[in-house]
N, C-alpha and C positions, 0 to 999 in steps of 0.2 A: 504494500500500500504506500503511495507517495506520502512524504512527510507532512505536507499540508493537509491531506485528507485525514491522516491519522490524528493530527491535532484537532481537526474539526470534530471527528468522532469522539475524542476524549472530552472536549469541552461540552458537546451536546449531551453526551451520556451523563456527565457530572451534573449539568444543569437540570436535565429532565428527572434525574433520580432524586436529587436532594432539595429542589425548590419546593417549599411548603405551599399548600393550598389546593393543588389538584389531586384528585384521587390517585393512589399509587398505581393502579392498573393503567390509567391514562398516561402517567409519566413514563412507565415502563414501555408501553407501546410506542410512545414518541421516540424514546431512546433507540429502540430497535429499528423503527422506520428510518430515522435519519442516518443511523450507522450503516444500514443496508444501502442507502443512497450513496454513501461514500465509496462503496465498491468492493469491500473485502469482507465476506461473511465469516471467514475462518479465524480472523484475528479480533474482531470486534467483541466487546463484552456482550453477553447475552443474558442479562439479569431477568429473573422471573419471580413473582410473588409466591408465597406459601398459600395453597388453596385447600380447603377442607373438601373431601369428596366421599361419597358413598361408592366404594370400590372394593370388590372382593380380592383381597391380597392373600396369597397362599404361602404356606411354609415352604422352605426349600433346604436342600442339602447340596452344597457345591464344594468343590475342592480348590485348595489354594494351588499356586504354581509349584509348591513343594509336595503336592498330593495329600495335604492334610484336609480332612473333611470338616465342614462347619455346618451345623444345623441351626437355622434361624431361631426356632422356638427355644431351643436349649440356650442359645446365646442370649436371648432376651430375658431369661430368668434373672430376677434381682435388679433389673434395670427399669428406669422410669420412661425413658424416651429412646427410641432406636431409629437411627437414620440409615436407610439403605441407599447407597450411592451407586447409581449405574454410570459408568464412565468408559471412555475409550482412551487407551494409552497414547494414541496419536492425535487426540483432539485438543486443540489449543484452549478451548473453553474448559475442558476437564482438567487440563494441567494448571490453568490459572486458578480455578475454583478449588482444586484439591488442597491448596494451601489454607483456604478458609476452613475446610472440613477438618484438616489436621489441627488447626488452632482451636476450633470448637471442641474437638474430642479431648485435646490436652487440657483445656480449661475446665470441662465439666465431667470428665469420665469418672472421677472419684465421687461425684454426687449422683451418678446413675445414668449418664448418657452413654449409649452404645452406638458404634458406627461399624457398618460392614460395607466395604467396597466390593462391587460386583463388576468385574471387567467384561467388556463386550467388544467383539470384533477386533481383538488385539492379539498379536502373536506373543511369544514368550519374551522376545527382545523389547517390544513396545511396552509390555507390562513392566518389565524390570526397569527400564529407563524411567517410566512414570513414577514408580514407587521410590526409586532412588533420588530422582529430581526433587521430589517433595519431602522425602524423609518420612514416609508414612509408617506409623507404628500400629494403627488399628488393623484388624484382620481384613485381608483382601482375598476374594475367591473369584473363580472364573465360571461364567455361564457359556459364553461363546468365544471362539478364537478367530473365526473367519468372517469377513465382511459379507460373504454369501449367506450367512446364517441370520442376517438381520431380521427378516420377516418371520422366522421360526422361533424367535426368542421371546421369553416372557417379558423382557424389557420392552420389546416392540408392542406386545399385547397391552401392557399396563399403560404405556404412554399414549397409545392411540385411544384407549378407554378414557384417558384424561383430556382428550382433545388436542394432543401434541402432534402437529403435522410436519415437524422437522424431518428431514430425511434420515439422519443418524440419531438425533435425539439424545445427544450427550452434552453435558451431564443431565441426568434426570434423577430426581430424589423421591423416595417414598418415606415419609416420616410417620412412625407409629407411636402413639401414646399407649404405654403398656396397659393402661386400664381398658383399652379397646381390644386387647388380645383375648380371643375366645378359647374356651376349653377345647382340648383335642377331641375331635369327633369325626372319625372316618375321613371323608374327603372334604369336610367343611373348611372354609378359609381360615387363615390365622386371624384375620381382622376384616371387618366389613366397613369400617370407617378409617380412613387414613388421610394424610395430608401430602400433597404432591407439589413438586417444583419442576416446571418444564423449562429448565435453563439453569443459569448460575444462581446459586443461593446468595442472597444478600446477607452479609454477616450480621449487621445490626438487627435486621428483622429476625434472623435466626435466634439471636440471643434473647430477644424479647419473647419469642415463642418458647424457647427451651426453659428459661429461668424459672417461670412460675410452675412448671410441671415437674421440677425436681425438688427433692426434700431440701430443707434449709441446710446450709453449710457454706464453708468458705471455698470459693472457686480458686483453682490454681492460678 
């Protein structure tokens, strides 16, 4: 992206996201609209709000790059809020927003925040570079490894159910309030109410969402 266009994108995004008065959804749409007009969809910030949804979200057991299994229901035990982060190792938006997720987890994990990264459409090298670049310490598992698997992934299913029309749809977040996790019952979903983010999570908004849902205590 030319330097001038990049500057325009930065100024417009900052203005539309932080200027008080307009509804947040309108500010976010404006940021996306003008950033797209500048000509580079891969590098522009792609902020999105946290939205409550009625969506059947199912338990999963995936493996890490080291072949260690993680079951979401088991991981959620004893936690108050769980963020499921769908990302692609080659995605600029995922790489940028991954630092936000790592900071949130480091700040709130001792008070009951859980984070699981779910890698999509990324080979072993792309995943390794992503994890090392950010310094991720929360668990990361793999759903898909090839771009050809896009439409067969649960990631694709969930984000389309949430109205996300992006081609690759990363990052995409499903946030679960542990009080919404239902008892295990056959093929029933893990939760029927979740919160989704179809784009980059806004750190300040995330903190406002997470803080009151955690037990009292000193954040790190």
